[in-house]
C-alpha positions in Angstrom: 94.7 66.5 -131.3 96.8 63.4 -132.7 99.2 63.9 -129.8 96.3 63.8 -126.9 94.5 60.6 -128.6 98.1 58.9 -128.3 98.9 59.9 -125.2 95.0 58.9 -123.8 95.2 55.2 -125.4 98.5 55.1 -123.9 97.5 56.2 -120.8 94.0 53.6 -121.1 97.1 50.7 -122.2 98.7 51.4 -118.9 96.2 52.2 -116.5 94.6 48.5 -117.5 97.7 47.2 -117.6 98.4 48.4 -114.1 94.8 47.1 -112.9 95.4 43.4 -114.7 98.7 43.3 -112.8 96.9 44.5 -109.6 94.2 41.7 -110.1 96.9 38.8 -110.9 98.6 39.8 -107.7 95.9 39.8 -105.6 94.6 36.6 -107.0 97.8 34.7 -106.2 98.7 36.1 -102.8 94.8 35.0 -102.0 95.7 31.3 -103.6 99.2 31.2 -101.2 97.5 32.4 -98.2 94.6 29.6 -98.6 97.4 27.1 -99.0 99.1 28.7 -96.0 96.4 28.1 -94.1 95.9 24.7 -94.9 99.4 24.2 -93.6 98.9 25.8 -90.5 95.6 23.7 -90.1 97.6 20.5 -90.6 100.4 21.3 -87.9 97.5 22.5 -85.5 96.3 19.1 -86.1 99.3 17.4 -85.5 100.1 19.8 -82.0 97.0 18.7 -81.0 97.4 15.0 -81.7 100.5 14.8 -79.9 99.3 16.3 -77.1 96.8 13.8 -76.8 99.7 11.0 -77.2 101.4 12.8 -74.4 98.6 12.8 -72.0 98.1 8.8 -73.1 101.9 8.1 -72.5 101.7 9.6 -69.0 98.7 7.5 -68.6 100.2 4.2 -69.5 103.2 5.2 -67.7 101.6 5.9 -64.5 100.0 2.8 -65.0 103.1 0.5 -65.7 104.4 1.9 -62.1 101.0 0.9 -60.7 101.5 -2.6 -61.8 105.4 -2.7 -61.0 104.7 -1.6 -57.6 102.3 -4.6 -57.3 104.7 -7.4 -58.7 106.9 -6.0 -56.0 104.3 -6.3 -53.5 103.7 -9.8 -54.6 107.1 -11.0 -54.9 108.0 -9.6 -51.4 105.1 -11.2 -50.0 106.1 -14.3 -52.1 109.9 -14.4 -50.6 108.3 -14.0 -46.8 105.6 -16.5 -47.3 107.8 -19.4 -48.6 
């Protein structure tokens, strides 16, 4: 009888230890997943901002081309009119 009690106590201790280990592992996994989600969101925000900057840069480059063309036209007009 004494052996059975010792075995049951050992079984209970092992079960409790296993459950506690699983809970700790789940908490750690959840924490790491949250951190990864934050990093992914920050990365996505950076990509979105970069895309907007690229659009702005393209627009500014187009404006510069138009301005340069106008300057060229004015220089040609000025050379022809002088």
